[in-house]
VOLUM-28737 format. One record per residue: x negated, y, z of N, C-alpha, C in turn. Coordinates in pm, whole numbers, padded with zeros to 5 digits, always signed. Layout:
BEGIN
XYZXYZXYZ;...
//
This chain:
BEGIN
+00791+02630-06159+00735+02522-06241+00777+02387-06186;+00812+02292-06274+00847+02159-06225+00727+02085-06171;+00754+01997-06076+00650+01910-06020+00695+01766-06038;+00659+01701-06149+00709+01566-06176+00659+01466-06072;+00716+01347-06080+00679+01239-05989+00536+01193-06017;+00473+01126-05920+00336+01078-05942+00325+00984-06063;+00431+00907-06091+00426+00817-06207+00417+00895-06338;+00493+01005-06348+00488+01087-06469+00354+01159-06479;+00304+01209-06368+00174+01277-06370+00064+01181-06412;+00070+01057-06363-00029+00958-06402-00018+00926-06551;+00103+00920-06603+00122+00893-06745+00063+01004-06831;+00085+01130-06790+00035+01243-06869-00114+01264-06852;-00171+01213-06745-00313+01238-06719-00404+01169-06819;-00353+01072-06894-00439+01003-06991-00481+01097-07104;-00409+01208-07123-00442+01303-07229-00538+01411-07183;-00576+01410-07056-00662+01517-07005-00799+01517-07070;-00847+01401-07113-00982+01393-07170-00991+01465-07304;-00878+01496-07366-00880+01562-07497-00890+01713-07486;-00879+01769-07365-00878+01913-07346-00980+01953-07241;-01011+02082-07239-01075+02139-07122-00970+02156-07013;-01013+02176-06889-00918+02186-06779-00820+02302-06797;-00864+02423-06835-00766+02532-06855-00668+02503-06968;-00717+02447-07079-00628+02418-07191-00529+02308-07156;-00572+02209-07080-00479+02102-07040-00369+02156-06950;-00404+02248-06860-00302+02308-06773-00199+02385-06855;-00245+02460-06954-00151+02533-07040-00071+02438-07128;-00132+02329-07168-00060+02232-07250+00054+02167-07173;+00034+02140-07045+00142+02085-06963+00258+02182-06952;+00227+02311-06940+00334+02411-06934+00415+02409-07063;+00346+02405-07177+00417+02400-07305+00494+02269-07320;+00440+02160-07268+00509+02031-07276+00639+02035-07198;+00634+02081-07072+00756+02089-06993+00856+02184-07057;+00808+02296-07108+00898+02391-07170+00962+02337-07296;+00885+02264-07378+00941+02207-07501+01046+02101-07471;+01030+02029-07361+01130+01929-07323+01257+01995-07271;+01243+02099-07191+01359+02162-07128+01430+02261-07219;+01360+02318-07314+01420+02422-07398+01523+02363-07493;+01641+02422-07501+01738+02380-07603+01716+02459-07732;+01765+02406-07842+01757+02480-07967+01617+02483-08025;+01570+02604-08059+01442+02620-08126+01328+02583-08032;+01218+02534-08092+01099+02497-08015+00985+02589-08055;+00980+02703-07991+00869+02796-08008+00798+02811-07874;+00679+02868-07878+00606+02892-07754+00685+02986-07664;+00745+03088-07722+00823+03183-07643+00942+03114-07576;+01011+03026-07649+01124+02955-07590+01079+02864-07477;+00963+02800-07491+00911+02714-07385+00878+02794-07260;+00824+02914-07276+00792+02997-07160+00918+03050-07094;+01016+03091-07174+01139+03147-07117+01214+03045-07033;+01222+02920-07080+01299+02822-07007+01236+02787-06873;+01106+02814-06858+01037+02790-06731+01034+02914-06644;+01103+03020-06684+01105+03142-06606+00980+03226-06620;+00905+03208-06729+00781+03281-06751+00796+03386-06860;+00918+03436-06878+00941+03536-06981+00871+03667-06956;+00839+03699-06831+00771+03824-06797+00620+03807-06784;+00568+03694-06822+00425+03668-06808+00346+03754-06905;+00254+03834-06852+00178+03925-06938+00069+03853-07017;+00026+03739-06971-00079+03663-07041-00018+03555-07131;+00099+03585-07188+00167+03487-07273+00085+03449-07395;-00003+03540-07439-00080+03512-07560-00173+03393-07541;-00212+03365-07417-00300+03250-07392-00233+03118-07429;-00100+03112-07417-00028+02990-07452-00014+02975-07603;-00005+03086-07675-00006+03079-07821-00141+03028-07871;-00248+03062-07800-00381+03020-07843-00404+02871-07829;-00322+02803-07749-00335+02657-07740-00315+02593-07876;-00226+02650-07956-00197+02593-08087-00280+02653-08199;-00313+02781-08190-00379+02844-08305-00527+02872-08286;-00583+02848-08165-00722+02886-08147-00801+02788-08060;-00744+02738-07951-00820+02652-07860-00871+02528-07932;-00985+02479-07884-01051+02365-07950-01005+02234-07887;-00933+02156-07965-00896+02020-07929-00858+01947-08057;-00867+01816-08055-00849+01736-08176-00716+01662-08172;-00628+01685-08271-00505+01605-08278-00532+01456-08299;-00644+01423-08362-00676+01281-08383-00703+01210-08251;-00770+01279-08159-00796+01219-08028-00664+01196-07955;-00573+01295-07963-00443+01278-07899-00365+01162-07962;-00375+01148-08094-00305+01038-08161-00357+00903-08113;-00488+00892-08099-00545+00766-08051-00501+00737-07908;-00504+00839-07823-00462+00819-07684-00314+00783-07675;-00231+00849-07757-00088+00820-07755-00060+00679-07804;-00127+00636-07910-00108+00499-07958-00148+00398-07853;-00260+00420-07787-00303+00329-07681-00201+00323-07568;-00144+00439-07532-00042+00442-07427+00083+00367-07469;+00129+00387-07592+00250+00320-07639+00230+00169-07645;+00113+00125-07688+00086-00019-07692+00089-00077-07551;+00031-00006-07456+00028-00055-07318+00168-00065-07259;+00257+00027-07296+00391+00030-07237+00490-00062-07308;+00476-00079-07440+00583-00142-07517+00544-00272-07587;+00416-00294-07615+00376-00409-07697+00292-00504-07613;+00340-00623-07585+00260-00719-07506+00137-00765-07583;+00042-00819-07509-00079-00874-07570-00043-00990-07662;-00111-00996-07776-00087-01104-07870+00023-01079-07970;+00098-00971-07954+00207-00938-08046+00154-00841-08152;+00193-00862-08276+00146-00778-08386+00199-00635-08371;+00117-00539-08414+00159-00399-08418+00228-00374-08552;+00355-00340-08548+00431-00308-08668+00434-00156-08682;+00365-00105-08784+00355+00038-08808+00443+00076-08926;+00517+00183-08911+00603+00236-09017+00541+00364-09070;+00534+00377-09200+00481+00498-09262+00587+00554-09357;+00609+00684-09345+00709+00749-09429+00681+00898-09430;+00753+00969-09515+00736+01113-09528+00867+01183-09497;+00855+01303-09444+00971+01387-09418+00936+01530-09456;+01037+01604-09496+01016+01740-09545+01058+01840-09437;+00963+01924-09399+00992+02034-09306+01017+02159-09390;+01140+02204-09392+01178+02318-09476+01126+02447-09413;+01029+02508-09478+00968+02630-09429+00945+02725-09546;+00963+02854-09521+00934+02957-09620+00851+03065-09554;+00783+03143-09635+00701+03251-09584+00574+03267-09665;+00535+03390-09687+00417+03417-09770+00289+03368-09704;+00284+03366-09571+00160+03330-09502+00145+03180-09481;+00245+03103-09513+00237+02957-09495+00171+02899-09619;+00043+02868-09608-00034+02825-09725-00004+02681-09765;+00042+02599-09672+00061+02458-09701+00196+02427-09765;+00279+02526-09781+00412+02498-09835+00403+02466-09984;+00500+02393-10031+00511+02358-10172+00656+02326-10204;+00683+02299-10328+00819+02264-10369+00825+02113-10389;+00911+02051-10308+00923+01906-10308+01068+01865-10328;+01085+01741-10363+01220+01684-10373+01279+01669-10235;+01401+01718-10219+01473+01707-10092+01553+01578-10094;+01507+01478-10020+01573+01347-10023+01713+01351-09964;+01739+01445-09872+01870+01451-09808+01974+01509-09903;+01937+01611-09978+02031+01679-10065+02036+01623-10206;+01939+01542-10244+01934+01487-10379+02021+01362-10389;+02067+01335-10511+02143+01215-10541+02077+01143-10658;+02135+01030-10697+02081+00957-10812+02099+01034-10942;+02200+01122-10947+02225+01199-11068+02162+01336-11067;+02131+01388-10949+02082+01525-10939+01967+01532-10840;+01858+01596-10881+01741+01614-10795+01739+01757-10744;+01736+01773-10612+01732+01904-10548+01594+01922-10486;+01531+02034-10514+01400+02065-10457+01411+02186-10366;+01319+02198-10274+01316+02313-10185+01173+02335-10137;+01148+02455-10085+01017+02489-10031+01001+02429-09892;+00882+02385-09864+00856+02332-09732+00721+02263-09726;+00698+02196-09615+00576+02119-09592+00614+01973-09579;+00552+01889-09658+00579+01745-09653+00480+01680-09559;+00534+01603-09466+00452+01539-09363+00454+01388-09382;+00338+01328-09375+00325+01182-09371+00312+01140-09225;+00401+01056-09181+00409+01019-09039+00393+00868-09026;+00319+00826-08925+00303+00685-08891+00361+00664-08752;+00447+00563-08739+00515+00536-08613+00497+00389-08576;+00504+00363-08446+00494+00227-08393+00636+00176-08366;+00669+00061-08422+00802+00002-08405+00801-00085-08279;+00887-00049-08182+00885-00117-08053+01028-00144-08006;+01046-00244-07921+01175-00263-07854+01182-00180-07727;+01300-00133-07694+01322-00062-07568+01431-00136-07492;+01426-00135-07359+01520-00217-07282+01663-00166-07284;+01687-00045-07334+01822+00010-07327+01895+00004-07460;+01837-00057-07563+01899-00054-07695+01876-00186-07766;+01973-00225-07850+01958-00347-07928+01864-00328-08046;+01864-00210-08103+01778-00186-08219+01638-00148-08174;+01544-00161-08266+01407-00119-08240+01394+00032-08260;+01299+00092-08190+01276+00236-08200+01141+00260-08265;+01136+00363-08347+01012+00404-08414+00954+00523-08339;+00835+00505-08282+00771+00608-08201+00651+00665-08277;+00661+00788-08328+00551+00846-08407+00429+00876-08321;+00312+00866-08384+00188+00903-08314+00088+00974-08406;+00114+00981-08536+00027+01053-08630+00115+01127-08730;+00074+01250-08762+00139+01325-08868+00037+01412-08941;+00036+01405-09074-00056+01486-09154+00023+01550-09267;-00013+01674-09307+00056+01738-09420+00007+01682-09553;+00101+01652-09641+00070+01604-09775+00099+01718-09872;-00005+01775-09929+00010+01892-10014+00050+01850-10156;+00117+01941-10224+00149+01919-10364+00024+01943-10448;+00016+01890-10570-00102+01915-10655-00127+02064-10678;-00020+02140-10694-00036+02284-10717-00094+02353-10594;-00046+02316-10474-00098+02376-10351-00242+02336-10328;-00278+02211-10354-00416+02167-10336-00510+02244-10428;-00469+02264-10553-00553+02340-10646-00565+02486-10604;-00457+02542-10552-00459+02681-10508-00552+02701-10390;-00557+02604-10300-00642+02613-10181-00783+02560-10206;-00810+02508-10325-00942+02455-10355-00973+02325-10284;-00870+02245-10254-00889+02119-10185-00869+02002-10281;-00940+01893-10253-00920+01771-10331-00780+01716-10303;-00705+01693-10409-00567+01648-10390-00564+01503-10343;-00483+01479-10242-00461+01344-10191-00314+01309-10206;-00288+01197-10269-00151+01150-10284-00104+01081-10156;+00023+01042-10156+00076+00970-10041+00003+00838-10021;-00033+00771-10131-00107+00645-10120-00247+00670-10064;-00311+00779-10104-00444+00811-10050-00436+00832-09899;-00335+00906-09854-00321+00929-09710-00288+00799-09637;-00209+00713-09700-00178+00585-09637-00305+00502-09617;-00394+00502-09716-00522+00432-09701-00603+00490-09586;-00611+00622-09581-00691+00688-09479-00636+00659-09339;-00506+00673-09322-00446+00653-09190-00452+00506-09149;-00432+00416-09246-00438+00274-09215-00577+00234-09166;-00681+00284-09233-00817+00251-09191-00850+00313-09055;-00797+00431-09028-00823+00494-08899-00758+00413-08786;-00635+00369-08805-00569+00288-08703-00640+00155-08686;-00689+00098-08795-00763-00028-08784-00890-00010-08701;-00958+00104-08715-01077+00129-08632-01037+00147-08486;-00921+00208-08461-00877+00226-08323-00838+00093-08259;-00779+00003-08338-00732-00126-08286-00795-00238-08370;-00923-00265-08350-00991-00362-08437-00949-00507-08414;-00890-00538-08299-00862-00677-08265-00714-00714-08275;-00628-00618-08303-00484-00647-08309-00441-00677-08452;-00344-00764-08464-00281-00786-08595-00191-00667-08626;-00202-00614-08748-00129-00494-08787-00046-00523-08911;+00080-00480-08907+00170-00486-09022+00210-00344-09056;+00182-00300-09178+00214-00165-09224+00332-00174-09320;+00441-00103-09287+00565-00111-09364+00596+00027-09421;+00620+00034-09550+00655+00158-09617+00757+00134-09725;+00815+00242-09776+00913+00229-09883+00842+00213-10017;+00918+00225-10126+00861+00201-10258+00751+00295-10298;+00740+00412-10232+00633+00506-10265+00496+00449-10233;+00488+00350-10146+00360+00292-10106+00337+00156-10171;+00417+00120-10270+00396-00004-10344+00294+00021-10454;+00168+00014-10418+00058+00043-10511-00046-00067-10501;-00097-00109-10616-00199-00214-10618-00323-00170-10542;-00359-00042-10554-00479+00007-10485-00465-00004-10334;-00347+00024-10281-00325+00014-10137-00328-00132-10092;-00272-00221-10172-00278-00364-10139-00422-00411-10134;-00503-00370-10232-00644-00409-10234-00716-00360-10110;-00691-00234-10072-00759-00179-09954-00719-00256-09828;-00592-00292-09816-00548-00366-09698-00610-00505-09693;-00627-00568-09809-00680-00704-09812-00830-00710-09793;-00901-00603-09826-01047-00605-09824-01106-00561-09690;-01023-00522-09596-01074-00487-09464-01135-00610-09396;-01224-00584-09301-01287-00695-09229-01181-00780-09160;-01080-00713-09103-00961-00784-09056-00843-00725-09133;-00790-00797-09232-00690-00740-09322-00565-00692-09249;-00500-00595-09311-00372-00541-09265-00264-00590-09360;-00153-00636-09304-00042-00679-09388+00038-00557-09433;+00055-00543-09563+00134-00435-09620+00266-00491-09670;+00377-00430-09628+00511-00472-09669+00580-00352-09733;+00637-00374-09851+00705-00265-09921+00802-00323-10023;+00870-00235-10094+00957-00277-10203+00873-00316-10325;+00933-00396-10411+00868-00436-10536+00968-00417-10649;+00923-00354-10756+01010-00333-10871+01050-00467-10933;+01172-00473-10983+01219-00596-11045+01150-00625-11177;+01085-00523-11236+01012-00545-11360+00861-00547-11339;+00816-00571-11215+00673-00575-11186+00606-00687-11266;+00482-00661-11309+00406-00758-11389+00343-00861-11296;+00401-00981-11293+00353-01090-11209+00294-01200-11297;+00183-01259-11251+00110-01357-11332+00077-01479-11248;+00050-01590-11321-00002-01711-11257-00151-01693-11228;-00204-01786-11149-00349-01788-11127-00419-01825-11257;-00541-01775-11277-00614-01811-11400-00650-01958-11401;-00650-02016-11518-00688-02157-11531-00840-02171-11519;-00888-02282-11464-01034-02300-11452-01102-02299-11589;-01215-02232-11596-01291-02222-11720-01417-02310-11712;-01455-02373-11822-01580-02451-11821-01700-02362-11790;-01794-02418-11714-01912-02340-11679-01994-02302-11802;-01981-02382-11906-02059-02353-12026-02000-02242-12111;-01877-02202-12081-01813-02098-12162-01868-01962-12124;-01910-01887-12223-01969-01757-12197-01861-01650-12182;-01907-01536-12131-01817-01422-12118-01755-01413-11980;-01684-01304-11955-01622-01285-11823-01510-01385-11799;-01496-01424-11674-01390-01516-11637-01256-01442-11633;-01148-01506-11675-01017-01439-11671-00974-01413-11528;-00910-01299-11507-00863-01260-11374-00720-01304-11348;-00645-01335-11450-00505-01374-11432-00469-01477-11536;-00360-01551-11507-00313-01652-11599-00197-01604-11683;-00102-01693-11706+00012-01660-11791+00109-01566-11719;+00176-01484-11796+00276-01391-11742+00398-01469-11694;+00442-01441-11574+00561-01503-11518+00686-01425-11558;+00802-01489-11556+00925-01413-11576+00939-01307-11467;+00982-01187-11506+00996-01084-11403+01114-01116-11312;+01122-01043-11203+01222-01074-11101+01363-01049-11150;+01382-00953-11239+01515-00930-11294+01564-01051-11373;+01472-01119-11442+01509-01241-11515+01541-01354-11419;+01460-01368-11313+01488-01472-11214+01624-01451-11148;+01665-01326-11137+01791-01295-11070+01910-01355-11145;+01903-01357-11277+02015-01406-11358+01992-01546-11413;+01878-01606-11382+01846-01739-11433+01923-01845-11354;+02004-01928-11419+02077-02032-11344+01985-02134-11277;+01862-02145-11325+01770-02243-11267+01706-02194-11137;+01726-02069-11101+01668-02016-10977+01733-02082-10857;+01653-02134-10768+01702-02203-10648+01704-02103-10533;+01823-02068-10486+01838-01971-10378+01847-02042-10244;+01799-01974-10142+01801-02028-10006+01880-01933-09917;+01975-01986-09842+02056-01905-09751+01986-01897-09614;+01958-01775-09569+01891-01753-09441+01966-01646-09364;+01945-01643-09235+02000-01540-09147+01884-01459-09091;+01888-01328-09113+01777-01241-09075+01830-01127-08989;+01743-01066-08906+01785-00945-08832+01820-00834-08929;+01928-00762-08900+01976-00659-08991+01988-00527-08918;+02034-00427-08991+02045-00293-08936+02144-00291-08819;+02114-00208-08719+02200-00196-08603+02185-00309-08503;+02078-00389-08514+02056-00496-08419+02141-00619-08443;+02206-00630-08558+02290-00745-08589+02215-00843-08678;+02278-00959-08704+02223-01060-08794+02308-01065-08921;+02243-01100-09032+02313-01104-09160+02263-01222-09242;+02356-01287-09312+02322-01399-09399+02289-01346-09538;+02175-01389-09593+02129-01345-09724+02082-01465-09805;+02085-01448-09936+02026-01546-10027+01892-01493-10075;+01790-01578-10072+01658-01532-10115+01586-01641-10191;+01490-01596-10271+01395-01683-10337+01259-01615-10327;+01155-01692-10304+01024-01635-10278+00917-01712-10354;+00803-01647-10372+00692-01710-10440+00565-01630-10422;+00453-01687-10465+00322-01622-10459+00274-01600-10601;+00236-01477-10631+00194-01442-10767+00079-01343-10761;+00021-01320-10878-00077-01214-10896-00006-01092-10952;-00019-00980-10883+00042-00854-10928-00067-00774-10999;-00038-00737-11122-00140-00671-11204-00088-00537-11252;-00178-00439-11247-00153-00307-11307-00276-00269-11387;-00254-00216-11505-00365-00187-11595-00468-00097-11528;-00593-00136-11537-00703-00058-11483-00750-00102-11347;-00680-00196-11283-00718-00243-11150-00715-00396-11149;-00800-00459-11069-00795-00605-11060-00662-00651-11001;-00613-00768-11040-00486-00817-10984-00502-00854-10837;-00391-00848-10765-00389-00881-10623-00287-00992-10601;-00321-01080-10508-00231-01190-10474-00137-01144-10363;-00009-01173-10379+00090-01133-10279+00206-01231-10280;+00286-01220-10176+00411-01297-10169+00527-01202-10196;+00610-01238-10292+00728-01160-10323+00854-01232-10274;+00955-01152-10241+01082-01205-10192+01194-01134-10268;+01275-01209-10337+01391-01156-10409+01516-01185-10326;+01594-01083-10298+01706-01094-10204+01834-01049-10273;+01939-01123-10247+02074-01082-10289+02171-01110-10175;+02280-01036-10174+02379-01048-10067+02495-01134-10116;+02535-01236-10041+02650-01316-10084+02779-01235-10093;+02788-01129-10015+02908-01046-10015+02900-00931-10114;+02785-00919-10185+02764-00809-10281+02779-00672-10217;+02734-00660-10092+02742-00531-10024+02628-00438-10061;+02525-00487-10128+02417-00402-10177+02357-00467-10301;+02287-00386-10379+02226-00435-10501+02110-00530-10469;+02088-00632-10552+01971-00719-10530+01842-00638-10531;+01752-00674-10444+01626-00601-10431+01514-00698-10403;+01391-00648-10415+01273-00733-10396+01175-00664-10303;+01104-00744-10227+01001-00696-10136+00874-00777-10159;+00765-00726-10104+00640-00802-10113+00560-00783-09985;+00467-00875-09964+00373-00867-09853+00235-00900-09907;+00135-00824-09865-00001-00847-09914-00061-00975-09859;+00003-01036-09760-00043-01164-09706+00040-01276-09769;-00018-01357-09857+00062-01463-09922+00116-01567-09826;+00060-01576-09705+00105-01677-09609+00222-01630-09524;+00265-01506-09540+00375-01453-09458+00506-01523-09494;+00591-01542-09395+00721-01606-09418+00819-01505-09476;+00904-01546-09569+01000-01453-09629+01093-01387-09527;+01137-01463-09424+01225-01405-09325+01156-01293-09248;+01028-01309-09220+00954-01205-09150+00939-01081-09237;+00916-01100-09367+00901-00986-09458+01029-00903-09460;+01143-00970-09469+01271-00897-09470+01292-00827-09337;+01263-00895-09227+01281-00833-09096+01192-00712-09077;+01067-00720-09122+00978-00604-09111+01031-00486-09191;+01080-00512-09313+01127-00400-09394+01257-00343-09340;+01343-00426-09287+01467-00374-09227+01434-00280-09112;+01331-00311-09035+01292-00222-08926+01242-00088-08971;+01208-00074-09100+01157+00055-09151+01260+00166-09137;+01389+00133-09140+01491+00237-09136+01488+00314-09004;+01432+00256-08901+01430+00324-08771+01349+00452-08774;+01252+00465-08864+01177+00590-08871+01264+00701-08928;+01362+00667-09012+01457+00767-09060+01544+00817-08946;+01582+00726-08856+01658+00767-08737+01574+00861-08651;+01446+00831-08638+01358+00918-08561+01350+01057-08621;+01338+01069-08752+01333+01200-08817+01461+01279-08790;+01575+01212-08794+01701+01281-08768+01710+01326-08622;+01665+01242-08530+01666+01281-08388+01570+01396-08363;+01457+01399-08432+01363+01510-08416+01426+01642-08457;+01504+01641-08563+01571+01764-08606+01684+01802-08511;+01759+01704-08466+01876+01733-08384+01842+01765-08239;+01740+01698-08183+01714+01709-08040+01587+01785-08005;+01486+01784-08093+01357+01847-08059+01324+01965-08148;+01418+02013-08226+01398+02138-08298+01297+02134-08410;+01282+02019-08477+01195+02016-08594+01250+02113-08700;+01163+02187-08763+01193+02291-08863+01231+02424-08799;+01222+02435-08665+01252+02564-08600+01126+02637-08556;+01006+02582-08586+00883+02649-08545+00866+02779-08624;+00790+02871-08566+00770+03001-08630+00622+03033-08650;+00533+02937-08626+00391+02963-08645+00361+02977-08794;+00264+03063-08826+00224+03079-08966+00075+03058-08988;-00006+03054-08882-00149+03030-08902-00171+02884-08939;-00276+02859-09016-00302+02723-09066-00320+02623-08953;-00399+02659-08853-00427+02564-08745-00300+02536-08664;-00220+02637-08639-00096+02615-08563+00000+02526-08640;+00009+02546-08771+00097+02461-08852+00048+02317-08851;-00084+02297-08862-00139+02162-08861-00114+02091-08729;-00097+02167-08621-00085+02105-08489+00058+02095-08439;+00144+02192-08471+00274+02200-08406+00364+02083-08443;+00382+02057-08572+00471+01949-08612+00421+01812-08565;+00292+01777-08578+00246+01651-08519+00269+01644-08368;+00260+01758-08299+00288+01757-08156+00435+01725-08128;+00526+01774-08213+00667+01740-08197+00690+01592-08226;+00618+01537-08325+00626+01393-08348+00584+01317-08221;+00470+01357-08166+00423+01291-08045+00512+01315-07925;+00578+01432-07920+00669+01462-07809+00785+01363-07805;+00833+01325-07922+00940+01225-07927+00896+01097-07856;+00779+01047-07892+00729+00923-07832+00700+00941-07683;+00649+01058-07647+00616+01082-07507+00742+01088-07421;+00850+01145-07473+00976+01149-07400+01028+01007-07376;+01019+00921-07478+01063+00783-07461+00976+00711-07358;+00845+00736-07360+00757+00674-07262+00788+00723-07121;+00817+00851-07105+00854+00904-06974+00987+00847-06928;+01083+00833-07019+01212+00775-06982+01196+00630-06939;+01109+00556-07005+01084+00418-06965+01019+00412-06827;+00931+00505-06798+00868+00509-06666+00970+00539-06557;+01063+00628-06586+01165+00665-06487+01274+00560-06475;+01311+00497-06587+01421+00399-06589+01375+00275-06666;+01298+00188-06602+01241+00074-06675+01342-00032-06718;+01461-00035-06657+01558-00140-06690+01683-00085-06758;+01742+00017-06702+01869+00068-06755+01865+00219-06755;+01902+00279-06867+01900+00424-06883+02041+00478-06868;+02063+00581-06786+02197+00641-06776+02244+00690-06912;+02366+00654-06947+02423+00688-07077+02534+00790-07057;+02528+00898-07132+02631+01001-07125+02756+00953-07198;+02866+00945-07127+02989+00893-07185+03107+00975-07136;+03214+00975-07212+03337+01046-07177+03455+00951-07192;+03572+00997-07149+03691+00913-07158+03733+00888-07302;+03694+00979-07393+03732+00962-07533+03619+00904-07620;+03502+00885-07559+03391+00828-07636+03304+00745-07542;+03308+00615-07563+03230+00523-07480+03108+00477-07559;+02991+00516-07514+02869+00472-07580+02833+00333-07530;+02799+00248-07624+02765+00110-07588+02619+00093-07552;+02533+00183-07601+02391+00174-07570+02329+00313-07576;+02212+00325-07517+02147+00455-07507+02087+00497-07640;+02081+00628-07660+02014+00688-07775+01906+00783-07724;+01838+00849-07818+01730+00939-07776+01784+01056-07695;+01905+01101-07722+01961+01211-07643+01974+01172-07496;+02003+01046-07467+02009+01001-07328+01870+00996-07266;+01771+00952-07342+01634+00952-07290+01587+01094-07261;+01617+01186-07352+01578+01326-07331+01651+01384-07211;+01778+01352-07195+01854+01403-07081+01799+01350-06949;+01757+01224-06947+01702+01166-06824+01571+01235-06785;+01486+01263-06883+01361+01332-06853+01388+01476-06811;+01481+01542-06878+01515+01679-06839+01569+01685-06697;+01656+01591-06663+01711+01590-06528+01601+01571-06424;+01506+01484-06456+01395+01464-06363+01313+01592-06347;+01288+01663-06455+01209+01785-06446+01284+01895-06373;+01414+01910-06402+01490+02012-06330+01497+01981-06180;+01513+01854-06145+01519+01818-06004+01384+01831-05934;+01276+01838-06012+01143+01847-05951+01105+01990-05914;+01187+02088-05949+01161+02223-05901+01171+02226-05749;+01083+02303-05688+01075+02305-05543+01185+02393-05483;+01263+02335-05392+01364+02409-05317+01318+02415-05171;+01224+02503-05145+01160+02507-05015+01250+02551-04902;+01361+02617-04933+01448+02670-04828+01558+02573-04789;+01563+02454-04848+01669+02359-04820+01608+02225-04781;+01682+02150-04699+01636+02016-04664+01658+01922-04782;+01584+01814-04780+01586+01724-04896+01720+01653-04911;+01792+01628-04799+01917+01552-04805+02040+01639-04783;+02029+01768-04802+02142+01858-04779+02242+01850-04894;+02372+01861-04859+02475+01865-04963+02470+01995-05041;+02441+02104-04974+02429+02235-05038+02284+02280-05031;+02232+02323-05143+02094+02369-05149+02090+02515-05191;+01995+02586-05135+01975+02726-05171+01884+02732-05293;+01938+02782-05403+01861+02790-05527+01790+02924-05531;+01661+02927-05554+01592+03056-05568+01653+03138-05681;+01657+03268-05661+01722+03355-05759+01654+03347-05896;+01522+03331-05899+01453+03322-06028+01497+03197-06105;+01510+03084-06034+01553+02961-06099+01698+02971-06144;+01783+03032-06062+01922+03051-06100+01934+03137-06225;+01853+03241-06233+01855+03326-06351+01809+03249-06475;+01709+03163-06458+01662+03083-06570+01770+02987-06618;+01840+02922-06525+01947+02830-06563+02061+02904-06633;+02091+03025-06588+02195+03104-06654+02154+03140-06796;+02028+03175-06816+01983+03208-06951+01986+03085-07042;+01950+02970-06988+01955+02848-07068+02099+02819-07110;+02193+02837-07018+02333+02811-07050+02389+02912-07149;+02346+03037-07138+02402+03143-07223+02340+03145-07363;+02213+03109-07373+02143+03121-07501+02116+02987-07568;+02173+02879-07518+02151+02749-07581+02234+02740-07709;+02185+02656-07799+02258+02637-07924+02174+02675-08043;
//
């Protein structure tokens, strides 16, 4: 078993309050195994990579996920607190990214599966669907010292069921917007004093979500896309007190954003904003404050930003923020940072074996994928603890990496864990060390069965 440094042990000890002592000890074993195991991330793979393939009490480790009593919500709160302490200075707003990803799973015993649109395989002309579990994930957007771009560190994941699956299981159906409201309010209770910015794609552009964010005791800023044909209105004109009847909620209809885009009278402003890949880009924008109205709900006040590229490298698009006082440059910068959660999803599949789980019980399914989300963030936190300034980057003569990626962070943590195995028969500064036969056999199995 690895024996990490005191700094890593202290970092992991913050999660001990969420478990009983025996369950926490087994959880650490699964954590080390999930980090060291290549390929699939199953309980069996985690035990094998630690040399515990012959353990007769292996079923106790499966029970950590499908039977032992512990709350993923408590772990999410502890992980968020840890990430804020490590990456976000006091007084800086918390930028949260919310998005969905599809875990492709099949099997008769998987009750949460449904048929969803596959965003990776679908195009504008063709929609491809597949069976799986759709997860709503919330991540914290933070800077890391080894990269120019911001990193999205997940800390919450919940399954979003299809209407058909919800009806089959007898559960009240919750849409993506419903889950966004629930998760946003939960994070606000966890961090009542911090400024929070919630960024999502067009799926979260809903009047109801804007209202919920604005009506909190300390409002949350919501940033998302806005349709070019959205119904925008002026403020209502003052009514005489003597006039009977309900007061109007909105004024005259404004020209929609598509009309403003082609109107010669539109005054564009050239600005330079942070762009994808850590670079800067010059854009033309026009912004304003309007009432956004949808039939059946009261109108909400927001700031909209219409953006076009001078080089015509992308189609004109619009964004909004639920805080009318927000600056347009900040709104664009917040939304540009949203793409980092897509990078995180890809790294989870490539490096941490997302979609390779084999659990079929309801509780194990509810816990395993959120644990992999949290494992991504925990690996980055451990890498920062081990290398606070510069992270070793894997490079070759034919490929020079300019900055670190998650694979380098994972490799640094793996190297630390492998080096922490006890070599009691060798001196600490010896050029040649005697490797125990059990550890040598484990390393050979990892090399032979990886992939």
